[in-house]
Structures are given as structure tokens and as C-alpha cells.
N, C-alpha and C positions, 0 to 999 in steps of 0.2 A: 599376678595371674592366679588369683585364688577365686571362688566364685562365691558370691553368699546368695540365701533366699531371706525374701522377705514373708512373712505374714500376711497373709490374706485376709481381708473381708469374708466370713462364711456365709455360702448364698444354699438355702434351703429351697427346694421346692416340694410343696405342697399339693397332693392331687388326694382326687375322689371321681371314680370312673373315668374318664376323660375327659376330666376338668385340672388345668395346670394355673398356679400362682407363683410368682417370684415375692419372697419374704427376705427385705435387708437384715442386715447382722444386726447383733444388739448395741453394737456401738452408735447406730442410727437413734436409738432411742433416748426417749428424754427422763427415763425412770433412773431407778438407781445402779441398773445396771446388772450384769451375774453372768452364768456362766452357759455354755451350750449342755443339750442333752447327753450328751456323754460323759458329762460329770468333768470337761477339760476346763483347767484354769489353775489358779491359784488357792480358791478357796472351792473343794469339791463340794457339790451339795447347794452351793450360791443361788438364787434364783434369776434366772435371763431377765434384766429390764424392760419395762413395755414401753411400744412409741407414744409416747402421749401428743395428743392433738391441743389439749389445755394443761389443767390442773393436775399434778400429780403428786399426792399424800404432803401436799404444802405452797401447791403454785397457785395462780391466781386466775379466775376468770375462765370461763367456756365449760363443756362437760365433762366432769371428774371420770379419770381412767384409772378404776382400782383393781388391784390384784394380790395373787399370792406369791407375784415373783420377784419380790424384790426384800428379803428377809423381812429385818426389823422395818424398814422402812414400809413397806407393802402391808404390815400387818397395821400401822400406824393412818395411813391410809385406807385402809378396809373400815375401820371403824370410823373415820369422818365420813366415808361416803354412806355406810350405817346410818350416820346421824344425820343426814344430811336431805335436803329436799330438793328434787330435781327440777330443772327450769320448764316453764309451762310450755306444755306441748312436745317435749320430748323425751319424757318419763312413761309415756304410755304404753303398754302390751300390748301384743295379740287380740286378747279377746275378752278383756275385763277392763273398768274405767277403775279413774283414780281410785274412787270411792272405794270400791270393791277390793282394790288392791290395798288399801289399808287396812282391811280387815280380814284379809287372806296373807296369812305367815308363808304359805308356799309361794305367793306370787312375789311377797317382798324377798325372798330367797332368788327368784327367777331374776328379778330388777335386779338385784345386790349383783349376781353371778354375771348378769350380762355388762354390766358396768365396769367387771375385774377383767372381764376378755379385754386383753391388748392386742395388736394390730397382729400376733401372730398364736401358734399353740404353745403352752407352756409344757416342756417335757422334760423334765429334770432326769437325773440316773435312778434306776430303779431302786437303791438302796434308799430313799428317801420317800419313797410310797410304800403307804401301808401293807403290812401283809393280811391274808386271809386265813384264821384259824379252822381248820377241821377237825373233826374227833382224832385221827391219826397223823395228821401231815399239816404242813403249813405251806401253804401258797404264795409264792412270789409273783408280782407284775415282771414281766420282760422286757428287757429295752428293745428287744426285736418287735417287737409291737409297736411302738414308735416308728420304726423304719417303715413295717409294713404298711401302717394305719398313720398316717402323717395329719392326720385331722383330729387325732385323741389329743385331749388338753386336760393337764392333771390339775384339780383343786383343792389344795391344802384345807381348804375352810372345809368342803365337801368330803376329805378324804377318800376321792373317788375320781374317776375322768369322764369329761362331757366330750361333747360331738363341738369341737370349736366353732363351726359353723352353722350348725343348729341351734345352738346354744345364743349365738348372737343374733340371728334371724327370727326366731320364735318368741324373743324376748322383748323386741322393740316394734313386731307385724302383727297384724291379722293376719290369719289364712285358715284355711277350711282344713288345712292339713295336720293343724296343730294337736286335734283330738286323737289324729292316728299316731302322733310321734310318740317315740318312747321315752319318757318323760326321765329314765334314768341317764339317759345321755344330754340332756338338758338344763334340769332343775337340781335333782336329786344327788346325782354322780354315780357310777356304775364302777362296783366292787367286788362283783361276785367273779374271781379272777377262774373258776373252775369252768363257768361259760365263756369266757370272754371271747373266743375265737369265732363261737358260734353266733354270739352276741353281736361282735364287731362285723361280721360278714352280714348278717340280716341288717344291719344300720345303714352300712355303707350302702347296699342295693336297694333300698327303701326310698319311694316317692319323697318324702319329707327332706331327706338329705340331699336328693339331686336338686329341689326347690331353692333349698338354703346355699349351694353351690354357683348355684345360678346368679341368684342375689348376689351373693358378695363378690362374685367375678364382674358384673355390672356397676356395681358400686361406684360411685365419686372416687378415686383415691386424692388425696392430700395433696397441694400444690409442689410440696417436698420431695415427696415419694415419685410426684410425676418427673420432676428435675433430676434425682436421682436414677430412674428408672432412661431417661436419654442420655445422661452421662454414661451410665453403663452401657447403653448401645453404641455410642459413641467408641466408647475404649474397647470393645467389643472388636468393632470394625476396624479400627486401629489397628489391633494386635494381630487381625489375620492379615492386615496388610501388611504388614512388619515383617511377619514371618515368612511370607512371599516373598519380600525381599530378600533376606537373610535366606532364602531356600535357592533365590537366583544368585545370591553371590559366593554360596558355598559349589554349586552347581558349576560355576566360572573357574572358579580357582581351583577345585577337583580337575579339570580338564587342560587346566594351564592357558584359557583363553585370555584375550583382553577385554579388559571393562569397557571401556569406550574408545569411539574414533577418535576423525579429525572434529567430529561434532558431538558433545556429550547427548543428542539426539539421533545420531547414527552410532553408537555405541552399542554391545551385545549386550548389554545388561538393560538399557532401555528398551531396547527392541522386544527383549526377551520378557518384560514387564508388560509390554502391549499385548503381547502373546497371551498371557496367563490372563491379562484382564479381559478379554473377549468373552469368556462367558460366566464372567466375576463382575456382574452391576457393580456392587459395595466398590470392590475391589476399584475398578475402573475409574467412581467418582469420587474417591480417595487420591488419587493419582493427578487428576483433575485440578485437585485444590491445590496446587504449587507449592506441595510438600516439598524441602531439600532435605529427604530420607535418602536420595539417592545422589548427593554431591560427592566430590570427591573426598572431604574432610569427613564423610559420616562412611565412605566406604572404607578409608581406611582404619577407620577407628571399629567398624565391623570385622575387618579381615585381622585388624592384629588380637581381637579377642579370640578367635575362633585358633590362631596359630597359639598363641597363648597356653590356650586350654588344651589342645594337645600336646604341647614341652610337658606340661604341666603333668598332665595323665603320664606321660613317660617317667617324671622323674618321678613323680607318686609312687608309680611301681618297683622302681629304685629303692625308696626308702622303704619300700613297705618288706622289703625282705629279709629274713632272718637272719641273714648276715650281710650288712653292705659291702659290695667289693662291685668295682666297674674300674674299665679299662676307656682309655682317650683315643679314638683318631680322627688326624688332621689331616688334609690335603688342599694345595691351593691350587688356584688357577686365574688367570682372566676373561672377564665377559666382555658383552659385545662394545661395552663402552672403555675398556681397558682398564678397568678398576679390577685390582687384585680381590679376589674374593676367596676366603678362607673356608673350607668347611668341615664342621666341628659333628663328630657321631662318638655316640655311647656305648659301650657292651656291655651286658650284664648276663649274669644268668638266672632263670627265671626260676618259680618255685617248682616248674616242674623237671630242672637242671637241662632247659633246653638254653644253647645260647643265643642270643638276641642280640643286635646291631639296628641302632636307632639313630636316623637322622635330626638331630636339633636346630640343625640355623646355618646359614651364611653369614658369615662375619667380616665387615671391610677392615683392613688392614692399613696403616699410615707408612709402613715398611718390612720386607719381610725378613730382617734379621731375626735369627734364634732368639733372643730377647724379648724383642717385640711381639712375637707368636706368642712364645710362654706366658709373655703376661695377659695378652689377649684369653687363650685359654686358662687360667688361673680367674680371669674377671668372668669367664663364662660360669667355672664352676661355682664361684662364690652367689653369682647371679641365681643358681641353682638350686642355690643352698644344697650342693654336693660336698662334703667335706674331703679336702685333698689327702688326708690321711689315709684316706679308703681306697685311694688310688691305687691300682696294683698291676695297669700295663697300660702301653703306649705302642701303638704300629703309626709307622710312617713311611714315606718312601727315602731313597739314600741320599737326598741332596745334602749338600753340608750345611744348610740353616736349619735342618732338621734332625741330623744323625752325627752331626758331630760334635766329637768326645767334650769340647770345651766348649762353644759354642751355640751348639748346638741346640734346639728345643727339649729334646731328650735329657742334655745334659742339665740344661737350667731345671725344668721338673725334678730330674733328681736330686737336685741338692737339697730341695725341701721335702721329697719324699723318696728316699733311698730304694723303697721297694715297690715302684712304678718301673717293673721290667721295659726294655725297649726292646720291639722285635724289627727288623729291616722287613719291611712287605715283601711277601714269598712273590704274589705274581711279578713286582718289580725285581727280583732277584731273577728271576725265569730270565725276564724282557732281557736282564745285561748278559744273561747266559748265552741266550739264542744269540747276540749280537756279537757277542766273543767267537762263538762258533764259528757264525758265519764269517767274519772277518778274518779267519785263520786259515782259509781256503782261498786261493786266486777265482778255481774255476767256479765256486760256488757264489762268491762275489758278484765276479762279472755277471755271471746268469740271472741274480735274482735283481741288479741293478737294470738289466735289459727287459726285464718284466715290467716294473716302475715307468721306464720310459715306454711301452709301448701301452700302458695305463694311462697313461698321459696324453698320448696321442688319441688314443680312443675317445677321452673325454673332451678334447679341444678341437678335435675335426666331425662336425656332423657328416661330413662326406665320407669321412672312413667309418665311422659307426654303419651306415647305410650299408657302405662294399662290404664289412664283416659280417652286417647280420645276414646279410642276402646270402652270402655265401655258406658261412656257418649253417644256415635251417636248411640250404639243399644238402649239406650232408649229414646223410642222416646216421653217421656212424657213432655220433654223441649228441647230447642234448644242448641246444644254444645257451650260454650264458657269454655275459658281458664281461669283457675285460676291465680291469679297477687297477687303478695306480696304487703305490704301497704305504702305509701310515709311517712317517718319518722317524716317529718314536717307541710304536710298538711291534715291536719282532714276532711276538707271537700270535699273530692275527693275517700272517702274511701267504699262511698253505692255502688258502680258500684262490687268491689269486695266482700262485704258480699253478694251482690243477685246471684252471680253467686257460691257461696256456698249456698245457699238457695235454688235457683232453682234445683242444683243438688246435693243436699244432699243425696240420695241414692249412685249416681255415686261415691261421694268421698268415703263412708264407704268401698263401694265394692273396689274401685283402693286401697284404705291404706291398707285395710285386703289381699289383692293380695300382694301388695311390700313388707308387713311384714314377708313374706313367702321366700324373695327374698336372695341370696347370699351374697348381698352387704351388710355387717354388719353394716356401719354408718347407711345409706339410711333404712334399713329395721328395725332395730331400733326406726328412728326419726320415720316412717311410722306407726310401732306399738303401740309408745305413742298416735300421733294425732289420730288415730283408737280409741283407748281408751279413748280418749278424745271425740270426737264427737258420740259417743256410749249413752252418757248421756243426757239425756233430756234438762238438767239445759243448756249445751252448745247451743242447738238448741233454747230455749227460749231468752238467753242472744241475741243470732243473731235476734231475731225476735224486740227487745226492742232496741236495737242499730240501728236496718233500719229505725224503726218508727219515734226517735229522730233527726239522722242524715237526713233524706231527707230532713227536711224541712228547716234546718240550709244550706243543699247543694244548695236548690234553693235560698236561701237568697242569697247564696256568689256568685252565678251564675250572678245576676240580679245587685250586686253592683258591678261586673267587665267593665260595658257596660262604652264604652268613653263618653258617654251623660250622664251620670248617674250624679244627682247633690246633694247636703247633704240634701237638704229638701227631696227630692224622696229617697234617703236612708234611712232618719230618719224614713218617710212614712212606708217604706218598712219593717224596725225595729219592726213597733208597731203592723205590720199585721202579725208579724210572731210571736210575742209576745201573741196575741191573740191566736191563733193560739194553741200553747202551751198550753194554760191554759183552752183551751177546753177539752186538752188530758187529763186533770187531772181530770179524773172520774171515778167510780165503772165498769161502763159500757163501755167506750174504752180499760179500762185495762182487765177488763172479756173477750173481744174480743180476745184480742191478748194472754190471757191465753189458751181460748179456741182453736184456732188456732194451737198452740205449743203441747196442750197434742192430739189434731188427728194427728198429723205427728209422733208423739212419738208413738201413738199406731199403724198408718201403717206402719212404718219402723221398728218396734218392738225395739226402744230403751230404755234405763234405764229409768224410771220413775223419775220426778221433784221432788227435793228433798229439804229440807232446810236443809244448815250445820249446822253441831253441834257447839251448844250455849253453849259455857263453863259458869257455876252459879259463880256470884259475891260471895266475901266473905261476909259473915254478919255484918263484920266489919265495911263495909261501905254501906251495904243495911239497915240494923237495922232489925227491926220484918217484914219489909213490903215483901210483894212477888214482886219479876221478872216478869217485863212483860215478855210475851212468846206468839209468834204467834201462834196460834192453825194448821193452814195450810201453805204449800208451797205459796200457793196463795195469802194468806194475807202478807207472809213474804216480796214476790218478787214487790206486790203490792207498799209497803212504798219504798224499792230501785228505784222504777220507778219514784213515785211520788217526792221522794228527787232529782232525774236526772231534773225531768221537773222543779223543783224551782230554779234547779241549772243554766238553760238557760235562766230562766225568769231574774233571780238576777241579773247575768251578764250581759244580756242585756241593762237592767238599767245604771248598775252603767260605762259599757265600752263605751256607747253612750250618758254620761252625762260629756263629756269633753267641756272646757272651751270655745274651738273655736267654737265648736257648738253651742253653746248656744247663743252665740253673732250673730253668722249667724242665726240663727231661730228670735233673735228681728229683723234684719233686713228683714227677710221675712214678719213677723208679721205686718211691716209697708207698704208693699207692698201691702199684702191681705187686712190688713183693713183701712190703710190711717190714723192709725194715727199716731203723728210723736214721735221720743224719740231722746233726747239728744245726743245721740250715732252718729247722724249724723251729728252733728258738729265735729265730729274728722277727716272726711273723705276730704280734700281741693277741690275734683273734686265734691262735691255736694253741690249745694245752699240750705240751707235749708228753706227760705222762697219762693225761688221759687217751691220746690219740695212739700210743703204745698200745694201751690195753683196748684200744678198742680194733685196731687192726690186726692183731692178733685173733681177737673173737669174729674180724668179719674173715679174714683168711682161712679160719679153719671150718668156717659154714657156707662160704662163697667162692670159691677161684675161679677166678679171671685172668685174663692176660691183657686186658688194654683197658681204658680210661671207659669206652662206650661201653661194656659189660657193665663195669662198676656203677655206671649212671643208670642202667637199665635196672640193674639189681636193688638200688634203692629207691628207683619209682614204682617198683613192681612189690617195696614192702608196705605192710602196714604202717601209722604213725608212730604207734607205741614203739614198733621193730627200728624204725627209719630213727626216733629219737635216741633210740639207743648206741646209733652210730654217727651223731650228728657231726664229731670231728673228723669222722673220716670223710664226710659230704661237704664239711668247709673246706677242706683240702683240696676235695674234687673241684669244688666251685674256685679255688684257688689257681688250679693249674688251667681249668677251661675257660675263664675269664679272660684271658691275656690273647688279643686277637694275633690272628696268623696274615690277614692282611688289611691295606686300607681301603679294598673293592669298594664300600659302602659309601665312603666320600665320594669315590671317582663316579659312582651310579648318581650321585648328588648331581655332578658337572651336568649329567645329559639333560636332567631337569631345568638347571641354569640356562642351558639352550635354548630352551622352550620357552621358558617365561620371558628373559630380557633379551629379546632379536633386536635389530638395528635398526628397528620402528619403535621399540617401550626404551630408549637407550635413556630416557630421563626419569624414570622409575628410581624414589626414593628408597634407599638401604632397607628402612624399615620396613618398608611396602612389600620389596621384592623378598627379606628374608622369611614374613609371615606368608606370602605365596607358596616361596618355597617348601615350607613346612606344611601345609596342605595340599600340592600336588604329590608330593612326596609321599604322606602317607593318607593315600585316599581312603583306605579298608579304616582309619579311624575319623576321619572325618563322616563318610558315611553313616558312621556309630554315634555320634556326636549329637544331642537333643537340641534342636534349635529353639526350645522355651529356653532353657538355659542361656543360650547366646541372647537370646534375647532379652530376657529378667537381667543379665550385668550389664547388657548398650542402656536398658533404660532407669539403671539404677545409677550409671554416672551424671544424672542431671535431672533436678525438681521438676521441671518442665515437663521430662520424656515421663515422669511418673506419674502427671495429670492427664497426660494426652493417653499414655496406653495402661495405664493401671498396672497390675500387676499379673506377669505370664504363668507364675508357679506358686 
């Protein structure tokens, strides 16, 4: 999953006024080679080699290209050029004949330096350019002048700078502008750094410079340069096209859409590329060439690179923490093809002391035994380079293969890492508590079942839906909402369905009565039975009691599903709910519920609330004692209601008295009270002696009552002060890193439902995993650099490098 970067040829753009020309890298030159103008490379100061068309200090044939750009080799070439005679017709300069040149030393230097000029200006580091000494100071050439005036060319022989284009132009052609040209920038070299900016500006705006630039731009380039330019153009076009394809892939992966249809030309990616090519002739032409860069194999490769990059960034953030601590969250489900998928998530505390839960992938397992899933978990951690020794927490549901004390996943991982505290998922515990509470009361159990049957009828019968919608919309006492069946496993999401029936009770009665008169026998019989049940006042009372109990538990369930929820916060929230439930256990509260039910019964003309028939037990069991009997229905159902409340309180106490939570509670007490415990000695990342000293200092200066307060105090400290309490922060991270729920893995199941539908069941596991990572981490996907993705893609194949070149 690592991404690599290649060094690429440097492209310099030389300009004067409005003229631009591309210059190839020195590695394309035929000379000795060297460094670019910033002094980069292994030998600072070594000059760049020239691009030679013929002989360079020792070649054969052609026009010699001599310069001061190749160190020792350049000086040798300079000597040879000074003693050689140019071929006939190629050594004549602009205004003098060959005879005059032989007697004019200035012209000899002009010809010589015209031959020294290579294919691009020589711009070494300023430290290798001669300084100008004045009376009281020394002036140096500035590197920024090369960047601003790219036509400057430094001549080591002249110990000054020339105009690269003017020196070349006026050395080989005759022109009336030669007399007006500044000789310092053509033959003698300019080295008056005091007036450098002024002279550079004057020369750049002169007519002779513009003429030289025009001539250079229109001069015929060598065939090698033309081929190189054409290759660069093709690679540039290919790179832009690949960037668009990768952008399309990232868009479809982000939205969870399919890439291909029944035919590849009907797929979303192909149509998206056609749309992008409408206003891009180059991209349209590139697509028409029959490239296979949208084939399934290429798509899978690019998707894998993107998914690996996202997971790599998550792991990199964990490994960059000052203290590596993380927890594991696992949950499983079946996809549309019936394949068991295990969702793996990681929890860690970032540098800002904020809990983070990150999904890292879906993995297919051959069996769902605890040993097999634990082996898969260790394999995932090994592949991610996360040490098992730093695993500090586990959060799963209560299934035997996950939570078993002997053969569960948590037991197998604890054998290798005893410090990995297991926590039974809080929302799963609340779900089990709600189920037990509803089952403890017959009136609540029966009423909830009727709501489910009514929701099933609503979704199965289109005619009943139409009848109910018409009646409910005409009744302006309550807003219209659809009726929904209850989820068979999630008990803490049933309150909205119950409220929908209670708020539209009159409409439910009218719709079921009308539907019972229908000619559709099965639906009519079911509607008639439901109508008879909903006419009873007991059903209404059961729904009111169920809503009263389940509403609190549902709010607790929503609170525990937050990504930043901690175990200490979970326990505090559970205690608040327990106190709220205990307050409901009073005569006054139940009396209000019963009175509300009685009023609705009267207003809607329902059957009165009655006690069920109670059978007298045989006297051989009771003896002469009289059996206790409730005198009113209110007394009878009050006992059932109180029993339901007692079940909730008892279940909360039992299910949240876990061994792992008790261990974390001890660690939290150490942070809050400052009193040490022998438990600290079990953790190698904590120094007990230093922690004791730092806790006393911390409590003396920063009194706090909760972990959240401690975290806020540490975040507000300066780095120096915060480092003073590094052991306190390590202990705080240890307590906060253990997850309170496995809701993050549950959330990934929603992405799985969107990705692997019954139309896409042939998707491979690797592709599904990478698409799930991209779809879940949309913010991270948006932040990726497409050029890095493309660079990684082309690095995997030499042919791709020749086709696309380098992206970065």
C-alpha cells in the first residue's frame, strides 16, 4: 500500500516578453552533463551539459558546440574550439567578413562564445559567479535574477552574463540592429551587478532582443528535439485522459454506483467518460483509439490502489501517535449472495484526544467459529503492520462465537494479549434489555405484536394502504404517517411504529373495518381480526405502557451509538436511565397513564379495559388461605407495569457489570481521584512512579470530575506543560481507547447493502472490500490526490511509464 514517487526530467520555460520555448532536461544532452541552476545534485556547482548536434570536446564531424558548462571537459572543448577553424559558410558573423574576423580579437571572442552557447542558457548557482567588489561592499549575483530573466546565460570565460538568444543571433547573422545592441550582453559579458536590474530591464525591452527571440523561435529544431516534443505532447494528452478516468472511478465509488451494465458500453463509467469527452477533443480522440484503460482488470487495479491508499493513511495516522494504542471492533452479516462478511474497524485516540473509529474493510471468512474469526483478525492486524501487543480493547456483540469465555473471539485474542479488554456492545445490551422488558408483561407483548401485524398488512395490501391514507388524511387531528412492521431483531427502534398507531388510532379502526368488508378473503379476514383486537381497551393500554418504557431505552440506545462515546460515558448514561425508570415506578405515574387510556377508550368508543380471567388454584396447593385477587383492572395492570420497570433496572445492572467495564472503571477512578492502584503495573506503557507524581501535580492544579474534563484540560495546555503530564495523558488514552459499542461495524453493513445488491452478486471480494472502503470514507476519498493515484498506477508497468510518463 506504499506509494512511491519518481524523479522526473525538469522542464524549464524560457521567455522574453511574450515568447516562450520549452527546453529539455540536461539528461537529453550529449555533453558531460551537470546540475540545474539551483545547484541541485550530487556535485553542487557542476555545470549542465549542452545538447550537442555534433562534436563536443572529442566527438567527430559537424559543428562544434563548446561551452563553459561541463567542468574540465568543457574547458578542453573550449581550447579545441579556439584552435579550430569552422567549416566554410558556417563561421561568418553578422557584420564582418572572415578576413576581418582574423584581425579582430573582439570578433574572435564573439564567434567563440557563439559556438560555446548550447541549446539552453547556462544558469549555475550564484555562489559560482564572480562577485563585484566596491569600495565599502561586495555585490553578488542573485539566483532570483535567473528565475525572473530566464534568457540570462553565464559565461565562465567572460566572468559575466550574456543574453543567450542575442549572443546566438548576432554571432551568426548580419543585422542592422547589431550596432544598436548592447555588446555587454553579446560579446564582452555583463558583470556590473550594481546596475543589474536596470540593464536587464532595458535589454529585455530592446528591439534587438525581440528580433533575436523571434529568430530563435522560428528556427528549425533538430529531429531528436521534434520527436521528444511529440512524445511529450502524447504523454501529456494521455496523462490528462487517465486523470479523467480515475476521477470518474472515484466518483462512482464514492456514490456506491455500479461501473458496468449488461454491456460495458451501457455502463455508468463509459457513459460518464462520453459526457466528459463532449467538450474535450483530445480526450475524445484518446478514447477513440481503443485503449483498454476502462477494462474490468484495469478498473479493479485502480480501485485497489485507491482503497489501499485510504487504509494506509488511517494506519499511518495510528502509527504516528505519540503512544500507539488501538482497539478492534468486529461484527458480521451476510451479503446479497449469502456470503458471510466480517466488518473490521479500528478505534484510536488522535493527537487532539478525540476518539476515532475507522472502518478498514470487509473480509470473507470460511466459517464463523471464534477461532477462525480471531485468526482473520490477527491476519488483518499483521497486514496493516499494527502490533498485537498494543491492542487494548475489543467490542463485539453477545453472540457465543464472539463473547464466549472459552472459544469466543475475545478469549482467543486475550490468550495472546491479556490487556485487550472485552466490552459487550452497549446498544446490543440495551436491545436485549428492551426485549426482556417487553416479554415480562403479557399486555405489552400482545399489543406490540398487533402493531407488527398491522404494519405487515399495510405493506402487503395496496388497497388497504389506499384506504388508510384516504381516511388518515381526511382526519386533521393528527398528521398522516405510514404504518410500519417491526424489525424482528432491533427492539429499540419500535417506538416510532407504536406512536404512529397511537396518533392515528381512530383511522386504524376505520380502515380495518372498511377493509374487513372487502371481497379479498385472506386480507379481509386478517383486517377483521385486527379490527376486533384494536377495539379492546387493553390493546390501547398496552401500547401506552410500551411507549412509556421503550422511549427511554431508545434514547439511551441512540446515545451509545456515537463514534466518540466512551465506556465511562456509557456507564454514566445507563445510571441516568436507571434513575429515570425508578422514578416511573410510582402510583401517580401509572395512574396518569391509566387515566389517559381510559379517556381515549371513552372518546373512540372502545371496549372497556378488563382484567383477564384468573383461574383459581386447587386447594391442595393453597390450603385454607384465600388467594390474592386484584379488585380492579388498574391494580392488576399496575403490577405488570411495575414488573416491567423492575426488569429494566435489573437487566441494566446485570448486563453492564462486565469484567472489562469494571477494570476500566478502576482506571478511570485513578484519573479522577489521583489514587494509585496496582492495576497500573500491568501496562508496560505506564510508569507507576512517574504517574503517581504527575497525578498529584495535576490534581493540585486542575481539579476535575470526569474524563471529558481531563481531556479538555490537557488539550488547552501548551506543549511544554502537556509534556509534563505525559503519563496522565497515556492513562487517559488507555481508558478512552476502549470502544463502548460496535455501531461503526453496523454502519458499514448499510454500505454493503448499497454496494452488493442482487444485481451485483458476481462482484469479487477484493473489489467489494475496496469499494466499501471508498464508499464509507467519502471525505478521505475526496481528499486524495488523483496524480498520486495515477503515478502509482503507471509505476506498476514499464509500458505505462512510456505511455504516460511521470505524473509527479
